[in-house]
N, C-alpha and C positions, 0 to 999 in steps of 0.2 A: 466590412472593416476597412478603415481608411488607409490608404497606401502611404507609406513613408517616404518622403524624398531624400531624406539624408540618413546615412548610416551613423552610427554612434562615433566611429572615428572622424567622419566629416564635422560632426557636431562639435567634437572636441577641439578641431582645428578652427571652426568659426569662434569658439570661446577663447582660444588663445589669441586669435587676430584681435578680437574685441578688446583684450586686456591691453593692447598697445595705445591707450589714450584715444581711440576713436570713439565718437559718440554712438550710442546705442541705437538710435534712430537711422544713423547712416548705415551701420552694419545690417540692421533689419531691412532696409531699403535695397541694400546690395545682394543680399541672399534671399530676398523675397519671403520674409517671415514677419510675423507680428511680434509686437513688444512682449506681450505675454508668453509666447512661445520661447523668445529668447531667455526670459527669466525662468521659465521651467526648465529649459536645457541647463542654465547656470546653476539652478538649485540641484538638479540630478547629476550633472557631469562637471560641475565647477572644481577646478584643482585636480582634475585626472589628466594623464596624458594619453596618447594614442596607444601605448603599450599596456597601460592600465586597463583600459577598455577591452583589448584583445585578452587579457588575462582573465577579466571578469567574465567575459563570454565562455572562455574555456572552463572556468570553474563552474559556470551554470550549466555547461553541457555535461560535465562530469557528474555534477549533483542529479540531472535528470536521468543519466545512465544508471546511477546507483539507486535511485528510487525505483526505476524499473526492475532491477535485479531484486531488490527487497521485496517488491510485489509479487514477482514471480516465485520467490523462495517462500513467502506466506502462502501463496496458492498451493504449493508442493506440499507444504506442511499440513495444510487443511485436508489435502487429498489424502495424504499417508494416514492422518488421524481418522479420517472416514474409513479407510481399508482396515485399519486395525480394529476400529470399533465393530465393523461388520464381521471380521473373522472372529472376534471375541464373542460376538452375539451367537454366531454360527457354532462355536465351540461350546459355548454354556447351553445353547438349545439341545445340541447333540447329547451332552452329558446328562441334562435333565431328562431326555428320552431314554437314556441308558439306565438311569436310575429308577425310572418308572417300570421299565421292563424288567429290571432286576426285582423289583417289589412284586410285580404280577406273578413271576415265577416263584418267589418265596411265599406268596399268599396261597397260590395253587398247592404249593407242596404242604402247606400247613392245614389246608382243607378249609379255609375260611373264605366266606363270600367276597368277592372282589369289590362289590359296591360298598360293603361296610368297611373295608381296609383302606379304600381311598378317600374317606371322609378326612378333610384337613391336609391332603397331601400337598397342596399348594402353599400351605403356611410354613413359614420358617420357625423352627422351634427356638425359644429363647435360651440363652446361655445363662448359667448361674454363676 
């Protein structure tokens, strides 16, 4: 990445100095920049003061901080969803095991063959 020679505050000062009726070519020669660079700066920072640039930098830093916080919060929410899903699955699996065990005891008490009674146990009955 190319190293920048001028800070944003310095760029604003160069543009303010250039607005004092000095020719652009003279300003470019004085600060050792090209004409296209000068006009890029003018397009990007024209009409700004040094305090505006500082305020813009502070707003960008705050925005980056908030984006990081939002990303961390999203990760925490995803992790909590995974934990809830796992605990729910474990609870449902445990409950299904209890239901099957209760059915085995009921079938044995009734004297019916276990193989016959477990046909269709995994199917959910339709509600009428």
